[in-house]
C-alpha positions as CSV (number, residue, x, y, z in Angstrom):
1,M,37.9,-42.0,-93.7
2,Q,34.6,-41.0,-95.0
3,S,33.6,-37.3,-94.4
4,V,30.4,-36.9,-92.5
5,D,28.5,-34.0,-91.4
6,R,28.9,-34.6,-87.6
7,Q,27.1,-32.2,-85.5
8,F,26.1,-31.5,-81.8
9,S,24.9,-28.3,-80.0
10,L,23.4,-27.0,-76.8
11,T,21.9,-23.5,-76.1
12,T,22.4,-21.8,-73.0
13,K,22.0,-18.3,-71.6
14,R,25.7,-17.8,-72.4
15,G,25.1,-18.8,-76.1
16,T,25.3,-22.1,-78.3
17,V,28.1,-24.6,-77.6
18,K,28.7,-26.3,-81.1
19,I,30.9,-29.3,-81.4
20,G,31.5,-31.3,-84.7
21,K,32.7,-30.7,-88.3
22,G,33.2,-27.0,-89.0
23,H,33.7,-26.0,-85.5
24,E,36.7,-25.3,-83.3
25,I,37.5,-27.9,-80.4
26,A,35.2,-27.6,-77.5
27,L,36.3,-28.6,-73.7
28,I,34.1,-30.8,-71.5
29,A,35.9,-30.5,-68.0
30,G,35.5,-30.4,-64.0
31,P,36.5,-32.3,-61.2
32,C,35.9,-36.2,-61.6
33,V,33.2,-36.2,-58.7
34,V,31.1,-33.6,-56.7
35,E,32.9,-33.2,-53.6
36,N,31.4,-29.9,-52.2
37,E,29.6,-27.0,-53.5
38,A,32.4,-24.8,-52.8
39,L,35.1,-26.7,-54.9
40,V,32.6,-27.1,-57.8
41,M,31.6,-23.6,-58.2
42,G,35.2,-22.5,-57.6
43,V,36.4,-24.8,-60.4
44,A,33.4,-23.7,-62.7
45,K,34.5,-20.2,-62.5
46,K,38.1,-20.7,-63.3
47,L,36.8,-22.9,-66.3
48,V,34.6,-20.2,-67.6
49,E,37.3,-17.5,-67.4
50,I,39.7,-20.0,-69.3
51,A,37.0,-20.8,-72.0
52,D,36.2,-17.0,-72.4
53,R,39.9,-16.2,-72.8
54,L,40.3,-18.9,-75.3
55,G,37.1,-18.2,-77.1
56,I,36.2,-22.2,-76.8
57,G,32.8,-23.7,-76.1
58,L,32.5,-25.2,-72.4
59,I,30.6,-28.0,-70.8
60,F,31.2,-28.5,-67.1
61,K,31.5,-32.2,-66.0
62,S,31.3,-33.4,-62.4
63,S,29.6,-36.9,-61.3
64,Y,27.0,-36.7,-58.5
65,E,27.8,-40.4,-57.9
66,K,30.7,-42.5,-59.1
67,D,29.4,-46.2,-58.8
68,N,32.4,-47.8,-60.3
69,R,34.9,-47.7,-57.3
70,G,37.3,-50.3,-56.2
71,S,36.1,-50.5,-52.7
72,E,32.5,-50.0,-51.0
73,K,34.4,-47.7,-48.7
74,N,35.6,-45.4,-51.2
75,W,33.9,-42.0,-51.6
76,R,31.2,-42.2,-54.3
77,G,29.7,-38.9,-54.4
78,P,27.1,-36.7,-52.4
79,G,24.1,-38.7,-54.3
80,M,21.7,-37.8,-57.1
81,E,19.5,-35.2,-55.3
82,D,22.2,-33.3,-53.5
83,G,24.5,-33.3,-56.6
84,L,22.1,-32.4,-59.1
85,K,21.4,-29.5,-57.0
86,I,24.9,-28.2,-56.9
87,L,25.2,-29.0,-60.9
88,K,21.9,-26.8,-61.4
89,K,23.4,-24.1,-59.5
90,V,26.6,-24.1,-61.8
91,R,24.3,-23.8,-64.7
92,E,22.2,-21.0,-63.2
93,E,25.1,-18.8,-62.1
94,Y,27.6,-19.3,-64.9
95,G,25.0,-20.1,-67.8
96,I,27.1,-23.2,-69.1
97,P,25.5,-26.6,-69.8
98,V,26.4,-29.3,-67.3
99,L,27.0,-33.2,-67.8
100,S,27.1,-36.0,-65.3
101,D,27.1,-40.0,-65.5
102,I,23.8,-41.9,-65.3
103,H,24.3,-45.5,-63.9
104,R,20.7,-46.5,-63.6
105,Q,17.5,-46.5,-65.8
106,E,15.6,-45.2,-62.6
107,D,17.7,-42.2,-62.3
108,V,17.2,-40.9,-65.8
109,K,14.2,-38.9,-65.2
110,L,15.3,-36.9,-62.5
111,S,18.7,-36.2,-63.9
112,A,17.2,-35.0,-67.1
113,E,15.4,-32.3,-65.3
114,Y,18.8,-30.8,-64.0
115,L,21.4,-31.9,-66.6
116,D,22.0,-30.7,-70.3
117,V,24.0,-33.7,-71.1
118,L,23.3,-37.3,-70.0
119,Q,26.7,-39.4,-69.8
120,I,26.7,-43.4,-70.4
121,P,29.8,-44.5,-68.5
122,A,32.0,-46.7,-70.4
123,Y,31.2,-50.0,-68.6
124,L,27.4,-49.3,-69.5
125,C,27.9,-48.5,-73.0
126,Q,25.9,-51.6,-74.3
127,Q,23.3,-51.5,-71.5
128,T,20.4,-51.2,-74.0
129,S,17.7,-50.2,-71.6
130,L,19.8,-47.3,-70.0
131,V,20.9,-46.0,-73.4
132,L,17.3,-45.9,-74.9
133,A,16.0,-44.3,-71.6
134,C,18.7,-41.6,-71.8
135,G,17.9,-41.0,-75.6
136,E,14.0,-40.9,-74.8
137,T,14.6,-37.7,-72.5
138,G,15.3,-35.6,-75.7
139,K,18.7,-34.5,-73.8
140,A,21.9,-34.4,-75.3
141,V,23.7,-37.9,-74.7
142,N,27.5,-38.6,-74.5
143,V,28.4,-42.2,-74.6
144,K,31.9,-43.5,-73.3
145,K,33.3,-46.2,-75.6
146,G,33.9,-49.2,-73.5
147,Q,37.6,-50.3,-73.2
148,F,36.6,-53.7,-74.4
149,L,35.0,-52.5,-77.6
150,A,36.6,-51.6,-81.1
151,P,35.8,-47.9,-82.0
152,E,33.5,-49.1,-85.1
153,N,31.5,-51.0,-82.4
154,M,30.1,-47.9,-81.1
155,K,27.5,-47.9,-84.0
156,S,25.6,-49.9,-81.8
157,A,25.2,-47.1,-79.0
158,L,24.7,-44.6,-81.8
159,G,22.0,-46.9,-83.6
160,K,19.9,-47.2,-80.2
161,L,19.9,-43.6,-79.6
162,R,18.8,-42.9,-83.4
163,S,16.1,-45.4,-83.1
164,V,14.4,-43.0,-80.4
165,K,15.1,-39.9,-82.7
166,N,18.0,-38.7,-80.6
167,G,20.7,-37.2,-82.8
168,N,22.5,-34.9,-80.4
169,V,25.0,-37.4,-79.6
170,L,28.8,-37.4,-78.6
171,L,31.0,-40.3,-78.7
172,T,34.0,-40.1,-76.1
173,E,37.2,-42.3,-76.6
174,R,38.8,-43.3,-73.3
175,G,41.3,-45.8,-73.9
176,S,41.3,-49.6,-74.7
177,C,42.4,-52.4,-72.7
178,F,46.2,-53.3,-73.2
179,G,46.6,-56.2,-71.0
180,Y,45.8,-56.1,-67.1
181,N,45.2,-52.8,-65.5
182,R,46.6,-50.6,-68.4
183,L,44.8,-48.8,-71.2
184,V,46.2,-47.3,-74.6
185,F,45.0,-44.7,-76.8
186,D,44.2,-46.1,-80.5
187,V,44.7,-42.6,-82.4
188,R,42.7,-44.5,-85.3
189,S,39.5,-44.4,-82.9
190,I,38.9,-40.8,-83.7
191,P,38.4,-40.8,-87.3
192,I,36.6,-44.2,-87.2
193,M,34.0,-43.1,-84.6
194,Q,33.7,-39.7,-86.6
195,S,32.9,-41.9,-89.7
196,L,29.8,-43.3,-87.8
197,G,28.1,-39.9,-87.8
198,A,28.8,-38.3,-84.5
199,P,31.4,-35.7,-83.0
200,V,34.0,-37.4,-81.1
201,V,35.5,-36.3,-77.8
202,M,39.0,-37.3,-76.3
203,D,39.1,-38.3,-72.8
204,S,42.8,-38.4,-71.9
205,T,42.5,-38.3,-68.0
206,H,41.0,-41.9,-67.7
207,I,43.5,-43.5,-70.0
208,I,46.3,-42.8,-67.6
209,R,44.8,-44.4,-64.8
210,I,46.6,-47.6,-63.4
211,Y,43.8,-49.8,-62.6
212,G,44.0,-52.0,-59.6
213,T,45.8,-49.3,-57.8
214,P,43.7,-47.0,-55.7
215,S,43.0,-43.7,-57.4
216,S,44.1,-41.9,-54.1
217,D,47.4,-43.3,-54.6
218,P,50.1,-41.2,-56.6
219,K,51.1,-44.5,-58.2
220,G,47.5,-45.1,-59.4
221,G,47.9,-42.9,-62.7
222,E,50.3,-41.2,-64.9
223,P,49.2,-37.7,-65.3
224,E,52.6,-36.5,-66.8
225,F,51.1,-38.1,-69.9
226,I,47.8,-36.2,-70.2
227,P,49.5,-33.5,-72.6
228,H,50.9,-36.0,-74.8
229,L,47.7,-37.8,-75.3
230,T,45.5,-34.7,-75.7
231,L,47.9,-32.9,-78.0
232,G,47.8,-36.2,-80.2
233,A,44.3,-36.4,-80.1
234,V,43.8,-33.0,-81.3
235,A,46.3,-33.6,-84.2
236,A,44.1,-36.5,-85.1
237,G,41.2,-34.2,-85.5
238,T,39.1,-34.7,-82.5
239,D,36.1,-32.6,-82.1
240,A,36.2,-32.0,-78.1
241,L,38.4,-32.8,-75.1
242,F,37.2,-34.3,-71.8
243,I,39.4,-33.3,-69.1
244,E,39.0,-34.0,-65.3
245,T,40.6,-31.3,-63.3
246,H,41.1,-30.2,-59.8
247,P,42.9,-27.4,-58.0
248,N,44.6,-29.9,-56.0
249,P,44.3,-33.6,-57.3
250,R,46.3,-35.0,-54.5
251,E,43.4,-34.1,-52.2
252,A,40.5,-35.2,-54.4
253,L,38.1,-37.8,-53.0
254,C,38.1,-39.4,-56.4
255,D,40.6,-40.2,-59.2
256,G,43.2,-37.9,-57.7
257,A,46.0,-39.8,-59.4
258,S,44.6,-39.0,-62.9
259,M,43.3,-35.6,-62.8
260,L,45.1,-32.8,-64.5
261,R,45.9,-30.0,-61.9
262,L,43.7,-26.9,-62.8
263,D,46.4,-24.5,-63.0
264,L,48.0,-26.6,-65.7
265,L,44.8,-26.6,-68.1
266,E,45.0,-23.3,-69.8
267,P,48.8,-23.6,-70.9
268,M,47.6,-27.2,-72.4
269,M,44.6,-25.7,-74.2
270,K,46.6,-23.0,-75.8
271,Q,49.0,-25.6,-77.3
272,C,45.8,-27.7,-78.5
273,L,44.5,-24.5,-80.4
274,A,47.9,-24.0,-82.0
275,I,47.6,-27.7,-83.1
276,S,44.1,-27.1,-84.2
277,K,45.0,-24.0,-86.2
278,A,47.9,-25.8,-87.9
279,I,45.8,-28.6,-89.2
280,G,43.1,-26.4,-90.4
281,R,40.5,-26.5,-88.0
282,P,37.5,-25.8,-88.1
283,Q,37.0,-28.3,-90.9
């Protein structure tokens, strides 16, 4: 594939997180949804310790709202105002950038006051008004590839963001439809999206969800395959990893069947760094 100078950076009081060509793989991680302050702060502390030991860049991820739920009765998060305040506390206490999903155009302004990275959910990656509104804030944007799109189709979202002069963009691979209720990882997605000119992130936790089965049901995901997909993506040259993680996924209020147990994260990341070294990153 064409070699491009794909770059992304965020500066916080802990330093600058750089993602892309010439940099080591970075980590975007945290619990799927903001459940409560104690959980979020506890996971953030552990992630900072892991990132420091491994010498990798870290962005903390947790959603203040999960609007894509199978039932109106399912936990959707604490809401924008309460959730953003907790994420702000993570940023202030640990000095790390924070990321959350944005579902509606009217939520963009307030979210941009608290977040370092605005994330466009996969189902909304073609929503022009939302993509442009996020880009116009000047904040970094992570666009998750819709499971209904080919990787080269992400040039559309990237073009929209560039049209409003926002070049601090990540593109995230999170699987493609493989029949009903299943996703599959096409390893070609990584170099193809990189060739568009943006760093690429691998989300290996959403790919293993079994859609149509509640995420609270152990049969709703196959987390035992998270390491296989993650290591494969590193070997393919992904620029960063997106890993939803929880101390006890079975007790999680959202996506419990697909999150990686927190104590398994560091051993997996050590394997990732060994593969990264073997393929010659940074490159």
